[in-house]
MARVEXNU-701829 format. One line per 5 residues: their letters; for each residue x negated, y negated, z negated of N, C-alpha, C. Coordinates in steps of 0.02 Angstrom, whole numbers, plus 50000, padded with zeros to 5 digits. Layout:
# MARVEXNU-701829
A	X,Y,Z,X,Y,Z,X,Y,Z; ... .
***
This chain:
# MARVEXNU-701829
MGAKL	49959,50060,50000,50000,50000,50000,49956,49937,50000; 49902,49939,49958,49858,49881,49954,49825,49866,50020; 49806,49918,50059,49773,49908,50123,49821,49876,50173; 49884,49896,50171,49934,49866,50216,49945,49793,50199; 49948,49778,50135,49957,49709,50114,49898,49666,50137 .
DRRTV	49838,49693,50131,49779,49656,50154,49783,49642,50229; 49802,49692,50267,49808,49683,50340,49860,49630,50356; 49917,49633,50322,49970,49584,50334,49946,49514,50317; 49911,49508,50262,49886,49443,50241,49837,49416,50293; 49793,49459,50316,49744,49438,50367,49780,49420,50432 .
LGAAL	49829,49461,50452,49866,49447,50514,49905,49382,50508; 49936,49371,50451,49973,49308,50440,49928,49248,50442; 49870,49254,50411,49823,49198,50412,49798,49185,50483; 49786,49239,50520,49763,49230,50589,49816,49196,50632; 49879,49216,50624,49933,49185,50662,49942,49112,50642 .
LLVGC	49933,49097,50578,49938,49027,50556,49883,48985,50588; 49823,49013,50590,49767,48976,50622,49779,48966,50696; 49805,49017,50730,49819,49010,50801,49872,48957,50813; 49923,48956,50771,49976,48907,50778,49953,48836,50765; 49901,48828,50725,49876,48761,50709,49819,48741,50754 .
GGAPG	49809,48775,50809,49750,48762,50851,49759,48708,50903; 49800,48658,50891,49810,48605,50940,49749,48561,50946; 49750,48516,50995,49694,48470,51006,49690,48421,50948; 49630,48411,50920,49623,48365,50865,49639,48294,50887; 49662,48252,50840,49679,48184,50858,49618,48146,50884 .
GQRAP	49629,48101,50930,49576,48060,50957,49542,48090,51018; 49555,48154,51033,49525,48184,51092,49579,48194,51144; 49558,48190,51207,49607,48200,51260,49621,48274,51268; 49679,48289,51293,49697,48359,51306,49655,48386,51363; 49639,48451,51364,49599,48479,51418,49632,48466,51486 .
GAPES	49593,48445,51533,49618,48432,51601,49652,48365,51609; 49659,48326,51554,49690,48261,51560,49645,48214,51600; 49674,48175,51646,49632,48131,51687,49602,48074,51646; 49542,48057,51662,49508,48001,51631,49523,47939,51673; 49525,47882,51640,49534,47820,51678,49470,47805,51716 .
PLRLA	49476,47777,51777,49415,47764,51816,49372,47710,51785; 49308,47715,51798,49260,47664,51777,49249,47619,51837; 49275,47557,51833,49270,47509,51888,49206,47470,51880; 49163,47475,51931,49098,47443,51929,49093,47388,51980; 49060,47333,51963,49054,47275,52006,49001,47288,52060 .
VGEIV	49016,47335,52104,48972,47351,52161,49017,47355,52223; 48986,47342,52280,49024,47343,52342,49035,47412,52369; 48991,47459,52351,48995,47526,52379,48962,47576,52332; 48987,47636,52333,48956,47691,52295,48933,47742,52346; 48868,47755,52347,48840,47800,52397,48809,47861,52363 .
PGDGP	48817,47919,52396,48786,47979,52367,48711,47977,52379; 48674,47999,52328,48602,48003,52334,48581,48074,52346; 48524,48091,52319,48497,48158,52328,48541,48209,52293; 48544,48268,52323,48581,48323,52293,48537,48359,52243; 48566,48408,52209,48526,48444,52160,48472,48486,52192 .
PPLPA	48415,48495,52160,48362,48538,52187,48385,48611,52186; 48355,48654,52227,48374,48724,52227,48358,48758,52160; 48397,48809,52144,48386,48845,52082,48326,48891,52088; 48283,48893,52037,48227,48940,52040,48251,49011,52025; 48231,49058,52066,48245,49129,52056,48319,49144,52045 .
ANFID	48361,49115,52087,48433,49126,52080,48457,49180,52128; 48507,49218,52107,48538,49265,52152,48596,49231,52188; 48629,49267,52233,48681,49235,52273,48742,49214,52231; 48755,49250,52176,48812,49231,52133,48797,49165,52097; 48736,49159,52070,48716,49096,52038,48719,49039,52088 .
ERRSR	48696,49051,52149,48697,48998,52200,48768,48979,52218; 48813,49028,52225,48883,49014,52242,48916,48974,52186; 48908,48997,52124,48939,48963,52067,48912,48892,52059; 48847,48884,52068,48816,48817,52062,48839,48771,52118; 48846,48799,52179,48870,48758,52235,48942,48736,52223 .
ELAEQ	48985,48781,52198,49054,48762,52183,49057,48710,52128; 49013,48717,52077,49011,48667,52023,48989,48599,52050; 48941,48598,52097,48918,48535,52127,48975,48501,52165; 49016,48541,52201,49073,48512,52237,49123,48482,52189; 49136,48517,52134,49183,48492,52083,49156,48428,52051 .
LRARL	49091,48428,52039,49059,48369,52009,49064,48309,52055; 49050,48318,52119,49055,48263,52167,49126,48235,52170; 49176,48279,52171,49245,48257,52172,49263,48219,52108; 49239,48244,52051,49253,48211,51987,49221,48142,51985; 49158,48136,52009,49125,48071,52008,49158,48023,52057 .
ASRLV	49182,48048,52114,49215,48005,52162,49280,47976,52134; 49314,48013,52091,49376,47987,52062,49362,47945,52000; 49306,47957,51967,49289,47923,51905,49255,47855,51916; 49211,47851,51967,49173,47789,51980,49204,47753,52039; 49228,47692,52027,49265,47655,52078,49231,47588,52089 .
PAGGP	49216,47570,52153,49187,47505,52166,49239,47450,52159; 49222,47396,52123,49268,47340,52113,49247,47279,52154; 49195,47286,52195,49172,47231,52237,49112,47196,52206; 49066,47177,52249,49005,47143,52226,48949,47157,52276; 48894,47121,52269,48839,47129,52317,48798,47193,52308 .
AVLRV	48797,47220,52248,48754,47278,52234,48787,47343,52258; 48746,47397,52259,48768,47463,52279,48753,47511,52221; 48797,47558,52209,48785,47609,52158,48766,47673,52194; 48707,47698,52178,48683,47761,52208,48691,47816,52155; 48725,47870,52174,48741,47925,52129,48700,47986,52150 .
ELDQV	48655,48008,52107,48612,48066,52122,48627,48123,52074; 48630,48183,52102,48640,48243,52061,48570,48272,52047; 48545,48260,51987,48478,48284,51969,48477,48359,51955; 48531,48385,51927,48533,48456,51911,48606,48481,51911; 48617,48536,51945,48681,48571,51942,48665,48645,51942 .
ALTER	48678,48678,51886,48661,48749,51881,48713,48785,51840; 48736,48841,51865,48780,48886,51828,48754,48956,51841; 48718,48983,51792,48683,49047,51802,48702,49097,51748; 48685,49160,51762,48698,49215,51715,48634,49253,51705; 48616,49264,51641,48552,49297,51625,48562,49349,51571 .
LIEGR	48518,49399,51570,48516,49448,51516,48490,49412,51454; 48525,49421,51398,48504,49390,51335,48438,49422,51313; 48391,49381,51294,48325,49406,51275,48330,49455,51217; 48298,49511,51224,48298,49561,51171,48358,49608,51171; 48404,49597,51217,48463,49640,51220,48454,49694,51272 .
VGGVG	48489,49748,51263,48485,49805,51308,48548,49805,51351; 48540,49809,51416,48597,49813,51460,48620,49885,51470; 48666,49895,51515,48689,49962,51533,48725,49997,51476; 48717,50064,51472,48753,50105,51423,48731,50086,51352; 48667,50072,51342,48643,50053,51276,48678,49991,51249 .
GLVRR	48688,49941,51293,48724,49881,51272,48797,49895,51256; 48828,49941,51293,48898,49958,51279,48905,49994,51213; 48858,50039,51199,48861,50077,51136,48853,50030,51077; 48808,49982,51082,48796,49935,51027,48851,49881,51022; 48891,49874,51074,48946,49824,51076,48920,49753,51066 .
EPTFA	48858,49740,51086,48830,49673,51081,48838,49638,51148; 48844,49573,51147,48842,49537,51211,48774,49549,51244; 48774,49564,51307,48710,49576,51341,48692,49521,51390; 48742,49485,51414,48729,49431,51462,48756,49365,51435; 48726,49311,51457,48749,49244,51440,48753,49203,51503 .
QEGAL	48803,49161,51507,48808,49113,51561,48783,49046,51535; 48743,49013,51576,48713,48949,51557,48730,48897,51610; 48751,48839,51588,48768,48785,51634,48732,48721,51615; 48712,48683,51667,48678,48619,51655,48697,48571,51710; 48713,48510,51691,48727,48456,51738,48686,48395,51719 .
AVRLR	48659,48361,51769,48624,48298,51757,48639,48252,51816; 48661,48191,51800,48680,48142,51851,48642,48077,51836; 48616,48046,51889,48581,47982,51882,48618,47930,51923; 48633,47873,51892,48666,47817,51926,48616,47760,51931; 48607,47734,51992,48561,47677,52002,48599,47619,52033 .
VIEPG	48593,47561,52003,48621,47500,52032,48567,47467,52073; 48579,47462,52139,48530,47434,52186,48555,47367,52211; 48514,47315,52203,48531,47249,52227,48520,47243,52302; 48548,47191,52335,48542,47186,52409,48471,47188,52435; 48422,47162,52399,48353,47164,52422,48320,47232,52414 .
GREAA	48355,47280,52385,48326,47347,52375,48298,47358,52306; 48299,47307,52263,48273,47314,52195,48322,47351,52152; 48296,47398,52111,48339,47434,52064,48351,47389,52003; 48415,47372,51991,48432,47327,51937,48445,47364,51872; 48470,47424,51877,48485,47464,51817,48490,47537,51835 .
QVRVA	48482,47578,51784,48485,47650,51795,48510,47684,51731; 48549,47737,51740,48571,47776,51683,48571,47850,51704; 48549,47892,51658,48549,47964,51672,48588,47999,51617; 48632,48044,51638,48673,48082,51591,48661,48155,51604; 48648,48194,51551,48636,48266,51559,48673,48303,51503 .
VQRSR	48704,48359,51522,48739,48402,51474,48722,48474,51490; 48727,48516,51439,48717,48588,51451,48756,48628,51399; 48774,48688,51420,48812,48733,51377,48793,48804,51396; 48802,48850,51348,48793,48921,51363,48845,48960,51325; 48859,49019,51349,48911,49061,51319,48894,49134,51331 .
ALPAG	48897,49174,51277,48884,49246,51283,48945,49280,51312; 48932,49332,51352,48986,49372,51381,48995,49436,51340; 49056,49459,51332,49066,49521,51294,49033,49580,51329; 49012,49629,51290,48981,49689,51318,49028,49722,51367; 49003,49742,51424,49043,49777,51475,49092,49732,51511 .
ASVVT	49081,49666,51512,49127,49620,51545,49131,49636,51620; 49191,49637,51645,49202,49652,51716,49184,49592,51759; 49181,49601,51824,49167,49547,51871,49220,49492,51865; 49283,49513,51858,49338,49464,51851,49329,49423,51787; 49313,49457,51732,49302,49422,51669,49244,49374,51674 .
RDEAA	49191,49394,51708,49132,49350,51716,49150,49289,51758; 49188,49299,51811,49209,49242,51853,49254,49194,51814; 49301,49221,51775,49344,49179,51734,49303,49140,51683; 49255,49173,51652,49211,49139,51603,49170,49084,51637; 49148,49097,51698,49109,49046,51734,49152,48985,51750 .
RALAA	49215,48997,51770,49260,48941,51784,49275,48900,51721; 49284,48936,51665,49296,48901,51601,49235,48861,51580; 49176,48889,51589,49114,48854,51571,49105,48792,51616; 49121,48798,51680,49116,48741,51726,49164,48686,51704; 49225,48703,51686,49274,48653,51663,49250,48618,51600 .
DLLAQ	49221,48656,51553,49195,48627,51492,49136,48580,51506; 49093,48600,51552,49036,48557,51570,49059,48491,51600; 49108,48495,51645,49133,48434,51678,49166,48387,51627; 49204,48416,51580,49236,48375,51528,49183,48343,51483; 49132,48381,51466,49078,48355,51424,49040,48300,51461 .
LDDAL	49028,48309,51526,48994,48258,51565,49036,48195,51569; 49103,48202,51577,49148,48144,51579,49139,48101,51517; 49139,48134,51459,49133,48097,51396,49065,48063,51391; 49012,48099,51408,48945,48070,51404,48935,48014,51455; 48965,48021,51514,48959,47970,51566,48992,47906,51544 .
EVAVR	49052,47911,51514,49087,47851,51491,49045,47813,51440; 49017,47848,51392,48977,47816,51340,48915,47784,51370; 48880,47821,51414,48818,47795,51444,48831,47735,51488; 48883,47737,51529,48898,47681,51574,48917,47619,51533; 48958,47628,51482,48978,47571,51441,48919,47541,51403 .
DQLGP	48873,47584,51381,48815,47560,51343,48761,47530,51387; 48748,47561,51445,48689,47541,51484,48706,47505,51549; 48767,47510,51573,48786,47473,51633,48842,47424,51619; 48846,47402,51556,48898,47355,51536,48905,47294,51580; 48849,47260,51600,48855,47201,51643,48889,47214,51711 .
WLSG	48889,47277,51733,48919,47293,51798,48990,47321,51791; 49015,47328,51730,49083,47352,51721,49132,47296,51736; 49185,47313,51771,49236,47264,51788,49303,47288,51760; 49330,47253,51713,49395,47269,51684,49392,47320,51633 .
***
């Protein structure tokens, strides 16, 4: 009887925690659009793309390429020219979404028997914004970089890995949004319009 009561107590507490898992106050809901950052520049031009990934397989390259496309779309909606003589150059310094064997862990059957995570997905984004005046002089620059990693459950299927990669990409983009807003307001304040 005591064991059943303990299980019920634990289950009740778990359900209570799940029910109270809403977004904390002051934070935007996941996927909620951010207001655009209007900058006093006449044009926003893409700069250099991210460098190639070192020792990447085709899945890492595909996931990183998709993340770069999402990042470009997000930046295009987030950074808006409000008019002015300067140009904003947007460079992608780093875009990587990779999957690696966790150091010291055993893959294959040994990893399944131990029920330990054997693989981790790692993501990194870095964006550099440069304000260029008409004469070609760089008037200001800001660089924003974020990174996250997440362990995968032992024996995760291909579908589970792809879902985890999409979730990690969404988290990275949201984290970059927050960091970009702070950095632009702090370091490109003179070029903010409205």
